[in-house]
N, C-alpha and C positions, 0 to 999 in steps of 0.2 A: 022639825022643819025649819025652825029659825036658825038652828046651827048649820044646817045644810046650806041654807041661803047665804050665811056669812062666809062659808068656805067658798062658795061659788063666786062671791063678790071678791074674795081675796085672790082667786085664780081666774080672773075674768079673761075673756077673749081679748086679743089684740085689737085695738081700735083701728078703724080704716086709715086714719091719718098717720098711724105709726108704721104702716106697711112700707112706705117709701122713705127710706132713710137718706139723709144727706151723704153723698159719696165722700165728702171731705172728712167725715167722722169715722171712716173705715180704718181698721188697724193698718199701720204702715209696715207690713211684713214683706220680706224678700222671698217670694215663693220659689225662685231659682235656687236659693240656698236652704230650702226646706224649712223656712221660718213660719211660725203660726200653725204647724202641724202637731197633732198629738203624738207623742212618743209611746211605743208599745214595747214592753220588755221581751227580750229574746228568750225562747223556751230553753229548758235545760237539756233536752234530748240531743241537739247537735254537739254539745260539749262532751257528752258521754260517748258518742260515736267517734269523734276525733281522738279522744283520749284512748279509746280501745284500739284504734288503728296505730297510734304511736307506740302503744305498749306491745302490740304484736310485732312491729318492725324491730323494736329494741330487743325483744326476745330472740328473733331470728338472727340478728347480727351478733348478739351475745353468744348464742349457741354456736354460730360459725366460728367466731373468734376463739371460743373454748375448744372447739374441735381442732383448729389449726395450731393453737399455742400449747394446748395440754396433751390432747390425744396424739396429734402428729408432730408435736414440737421437736422431738429428737430427730425425726426424719428430716424436717426442714432445716434444722440447725446444721446437720451434717452436710446437707446440700449447699447451704449458704457458705459453709467453710470451704467446700470444694470449688464452687463457682464464683465468678466475679463478672461485673459489668464493665465493658470498655467501650470507647468510642474511637472511630477512625474517620478521617476526612474522605469525602467523595469529591474528587478533584474536578473542578470545572474546566472544560476545554477553553483554551484561549481563542479569542476572535481570529477569524481568517483575514489575512491581508491580501488585497487584490490590487492589480494595476487598473488603469482607467478603462480597460477593455474587459474587465472581469477575469483576467488571467490570475490564477492563484500564485502568490509569491511566498506565502508562509501559511501552513495549515497543520492539521493534527491527524495522526494515524495511530491506530492500535497495533503496534508492531509486536509487542510482547503481551500475550493474553493475560498472564498472571500479574502484570504490572498495573497498579491502581490508577495510573494516569496515562494519557495519550502522549506519544512522542511528538515533538515539534519538528516539522519538516520544512526545509527551505528549498526554494527553486534551485535546480542544479545549474542553471544558466549563470555564467560568471558575470560579475559586475554589480552584484546586489549586496555584498557583505556589509559594507559601511553604511549603506542606506537602511537595511533592515535590522542589523544588529543580531544578537543571539540571546539565549536564555540559559539559566542554570536550573536543573530539575530539583524537585523536593528530595530530601534525603532522610534515611532512617538511621537510628542508632543500632548498637549491637544487639539490642533486644527486639528489633524489628519494628520499633515505634518511630513515627515521623517526628524528628526534632525540627525539621524545616518543612512546613506543610504548604509552601507556596513556590511558584516559579519566580526566579530572580532575573529580571531583565538587565542586560549588561551594556547594550549600545543601541544606537539607531532608533528606528520607529518603535521597536519592541520596548525600549526604555522610556522614550518620551511620552508614549501613549499606553504605558503599562496598566494604569488604572482602568482604562476602557477595555483593554484586551483581556485582562486576567479574569473577569467575571467574578463569581462568588462561589466558594466551595460549599458543598453540602456536608451533612454529618450523618453517620451510620452508627447505631448503638448495637452491641452484640454481647451475648453471654457465653462465657467459656469456662471450662474447668482448669484445674492446675496443670493439666496435661496439654492445654492448648486446644482442646476440642470445643468447637462452637456448638452450642445447644439451640440458640435462637438469635435472630438479628432483625433489625427494623430500621428503616430510613426515617430519621427525624426531619431533616431538611434536605430537599433535593438541590443539586448544584444548579447554578445559573450560568449559562453560556456567556462567554465574553462577547463584547461588541465587535462586529466585523468592521474593517476599514477599507475604503476604496481610495487608493492613492492617485495623484495626478500623473504619475509616471506611466510612460508607454514602454512596456518591456522590450519591444522591438527596437525602438530608438536607443534605449539603454544598452542593448547588446551592441549596436553599431558604434556608439560612442566609446564603450569599453574596448572593443576590438581595435578601434582606431588608435587609442592611446597605448594599448598593450603591444600592438604590432610595431609602432614607432619606437617604444622603449626597448623592445627586444632586438630590433634590427639596427638601432642607432646608438645604443649604449646609454640611454637615459636611465637614471636610477628609479624613477617613478613618474607618475603624472596624475592629473585629475581634471575632470571637465564637468560642465553644467550647462543645461539649456533651459531657459525660463520663458514663460509667456510675458510679454512686455506690458500687458495691461492688467493682468490678474496676479502675477507672481507665481502662478502654478508651475511647479518644476516638472518639465517634460522628461528630463533625464539628468542623472547626477551619479557619477561613479569615480572611483579612485583605484589606482594601480600602484603596487601590488595589493592583493587583498587576502583575507583568510577565508576558510570554509566554515560558515556558521553551523553547519551540521556537525562538524568535528568538534568545535568548541563547546557546543551545547551538550554533546555526549560526554566529552572530557575523557574519552577512553584511549585515544591514540596519542600517547604522551610523546612519542618521537616527533610526530608532525607538529604538535603544540610547542615542543621545545625548539623546533626549527623556526616557527613563527617568532618566538621570543628572541632568538639569537640573530634573526635576519637584519642585516645592517640597513636594509631599505625601509625599515620602520613600517611593517605590515599593518599595524593597528591604527595608523593615523589616516583619518579622512582628509586627504589633501585639499579638498574643495573648501572646507570651512575651518579646519584645524591646522592647516599648513600656511605659514606666512612667508612670503617670497618677495624678493626685490622685483618690482614690476617692469623696469626698463621703459621702453618707448610707448607702452600701452597707456601711460598717463598723458601723453601728448594731446589727445583730443580734448581733455578736460582743462589743460592749461590753455589750449586754443580758445575754448569757450570763455574762460576767464578773461583772456586778453581782448576778445571781441566785446564782452560786456563792459569792460573798463575803458573801452575805446582807446586802447593802447596802440592798436594797429588796424588798418583797413584790410579786409581779407584779400584784396587785390594787390596790396603793397608787397613788393618783392625784396628779399634779403639775399645777399650774395654768400654762398658757401664755397670757400676755397679749399675746404678740407680741414681747416683749423681756425680757431679764434685765439688771438694773442692779446694778453693783458700785460702791458709794460710794467716792470718793477720800478716804482718811483724811488726806491732806496738803493738802486744800483746793482741789485742782484739779478739772477736769471729771470727772464720773463716767464709768466704763467701761460701755458698752452693748453687749450681745450679742443680736443680733436672731434671731427666728424668721422663717420665710418667711411665716407668718400667725399670727393668734391662734387657738389650737385649743381654748381652755378647759381643763377638767380631762381629763386622759388617763391611763390606766394603761399598763402596758408593752405589751400587745398593740395598743392603740389608737395608742400613740406610734410603734410600728413602722409601722402602717398609714398614718398620716397624715404620718409622718416629722417629728415634733416636735423641733426643735432644743433648745428649752428643757428638755425632759425629759432629753435626753442631756447637755446642759451640766451639769445638777445631779447625775445619777448618775455622770457622768464625773469632774467636778472638785469636786463638793460645793457646797452653797449653803444658808446659814443652818442649819436643823436637819437638812437632808438630807446625809448623808455621801456622799462621792464615792470612786470607785475610785483616783484619782490616776494620774499619768502612768506610774509604774512598773508598775502593774497593767494599765493599758491596753496597754502594750507586751507584758507577759507573756501576756495572753490573745490578743492579735493573733498573736504568734509561735506560741502553742500551736496555732492553727488554720492555721499555715503561711503567714501573711501576712508579707510582707517577706522571704521566703526562696524560693530556687529550688524548683520542684516536682519536679525530677528527670526531666522528660519526655525522651524519646529524640529530641531535635532540638537543633541547635546554637544558640548565641547567646542562651540564656535569661539574663535579668537578675533581680536580687533585689528592688530597691525600697528604701524607707526608712520606718521608723517613728520619728517624732520622739521624742527624749528629752532629758534635761538635758545629757548629754555631747555629743549631736549639736548642740545649740544653742551650747554653749561653743565647739565647733570652728568652726561657721559664723558665729556672731554673738558673738565673744568679749567684747564690751563690753556685752552685754545679758543680764541674768539671766533665768532661767525664770520666767514669770509665770502666774497662774491662767488668764488668757485663752488662753495657749498650750495648756493642758490642755483647756479648753473646745473650742477649735477642733480639736484632735487627736481629741476624742471624737466629733466629727461628720465625721471624715475630711478635714479641711482642714489648714492650716498646711503642714508639710513632708512630710505623708504621701504616699507614692508606692507604687503596687502595679501588678501586671500582671493582665490578665483571667484567665490560667490559675490564678494564685494564688487568685483570688476564686471561681472555679468549684470548685476543690479544697476550699476552706474551706466552701463551701456544701454540698458533698457530705457533709462531716463532721457537719453539723447534722442530717442525716437518716439517716445510717447507723450511729448509735450512737457517734459520736466517733472514727471511724477516718480518719486522713489517708491516702488512697490515693495512689499514684504514677501520674500520668497516663501513658499509653503508646499507641503507634500500631500495634503488632503484635497481631493478634487473639488473644485468650485467653492472652497471655504472662503468666508468673508475675512479680509485682512486689511489692516490699516495702510493708508498711503500718505506720503508726505510730499507736498508740492515744493519745488525749488523756487522760492519767491524772488531770489536776487537777480534772476535773469530777466532783463528788461525787454529784449526783442527775441521772439521765438525764431526769427530768421537766422539767428546765430547757430541754432541747432542744425538748420538746413545746410549751412556752409560746412560744418563738421561732417554731416552725413555724406555730402558729396565728396569730401576728401577721403573718407573711409571707403567709399565706392571705388575711387581711383586707386586705392591700395590693391584692389583685386583686379582691376582692368589694366593698370599700367605700373603698379608699384611693387611692394615687397610681398604681396600675397597672390600672385598670379596663378599659383597652383590651383586656386579655387575659381578660376576665370569662367568655367563652364556653368556656374551657378549664379542665380540672382541673389548675391550676398554682398554685404559691405563689411569691412574688417579693419583691424589695426594689429600689426604684429609687433613683437617686442623681444629683445634679447638683453639679458642682464648678466654681467659678469659676477661670479660668486667665487668664494674661496679666498684664502690668504694670497695665493699666488695668481689669482684670476685665471686659472687654467680650466675652470668649469663655467658653464652657462645655464641659465634657466631660459627656456623658450616659451613665449606666450602668443596666443592669438585671441582677440576678442572681436565681437561683431554682431550682426543681426541679419535676419532674412524673413521673408523675401524683401529685396531692397525697395521695390515699388510700393509695397504695403506691409511694412514690418510687423511681424507677429511674435517673433522669438529672438531673444538675445542669448549669446553664448560666451563662454570663456573656457580656454584650455591652457593648462600649465604643464609643461614637460620639465621635470626637475633634474638638474645636475647632469648635463651632457658635456662632452668634450668641447673645448673652446673652438675647435676648427670644424665643428659639426655642421654639415650642410642641411640635413633634413631637420625641419623645424616643426613647431606645433601646428602650423598651417597644413602640414601633410596629414596630421591626425584628423583635423576638421574636414579636409578633403575626403578622406576615407568615410567619415561619418555622413557627409552629404551624399556621397555615392551610394552608401548603404540605404539611406533614407529614400533616395530616388527609386531604388529597386523594391524596397519593402514597405515604406510609409510615405508615398509621394504626396499625400494630402497635406502634409505639413510644409511643403515647399511651394505651394500654390498661393 
């Protein structure tokens, strides 16, 4: 009993005062991390089950491998020697090109069923070749494999937006034997269709502009021509065409070698887009910009009159013959508006180079104001092969005529758009737009409603100077050299520039804007290399275009 009692004493019950333990003495275990828990060993049974499963899978795969490599090895070896795996591209269709009214201008058609890619088809309506361009198709080698697995864009919209239009080719893998028999095939990657484009062009206006230029060239002996109409505020190109042109369907196919050879040998330079790749002597169409420069420099008041007797004479102080600078006729006294309307050379000789008491701009200022309106510079249009042109100056003459100093006569001729002056039609349309939109140089473009940069002409101090020139250009149509367009609300400036060594050929120009009361569109047409005694001028081509638009697209004339 004593022993029992001792043991009871050793393992006594917990005293009441020990039941409540101070919380601060509890172990500091992180229960979220499973601290303070008793660990229990994993039983051996799950390991045996997992090991058994792995062993069964291994035996199955080993057996299958033994069957394929050993039992059927000879059969599969023979088959592998007979067959091979090849890949071929699945050609993506190029994006469709639309005009602003969703008329298809370039699209894809499966004309040859066995051909792996669709044919590119261009609108049959003439006037679009230089605008759209053309493509070259993928090509195969003698073994039937594609050594070129993409379309090659060669000109126009097709070239400048080729990355968008081309999409992405897919890939097909197929198995065939040595005899070319296909046993199986599978598409690895499907093709991705190219991006469709909606142009700012109106195909109906394009047709009218092209026909106007084509008819005048064929009836009056001009070698070619080009024209453009742009939105004066956005730069959207409503129409742009060049004559003569090629057929993009024929060039894409490349099959009719006789026609292609004719294109290459045509002396009229069929492949040149005259609107942006042709540089031409502008003649009198530069006069509105010389006039704005003279007004801005306060060289002359727009109401001040200058007498045109038909020629301006500069006496030779060294006793030789006098220098004579002719007008195309004697105009009498003309102010600025009238001088623009009748295109008086004498008036612009004097305000350009000065004469007696009349101060002139001088060649440096003529160049400055020409460049301010984007003349002699690329317009930035989204088409390839645009050229800049030339504005003659003293440095230019030193380079080209090192033994002949700059003379007053050079300034006179530059002031009327002659001498070494070279411009493109797109430059002149852009410059004309700046006359009527408050002095903003827009960037012409062919994607409808695309955002494009503008450059404000900051050197013009008084915007009323633009109004004077606008009124002079309106008088060109009502009473001056452009009365063939009198039936329309349009303002314009015509120009004729002598070209060729013997001066027996001329370029004929017309620039302008419409409607006159609320200008929305500016235009420029160039007719290239007509006979010097030619009566029909570029204004006739614009008249045809306006008549066409009145019948087919009157909304643009309102």
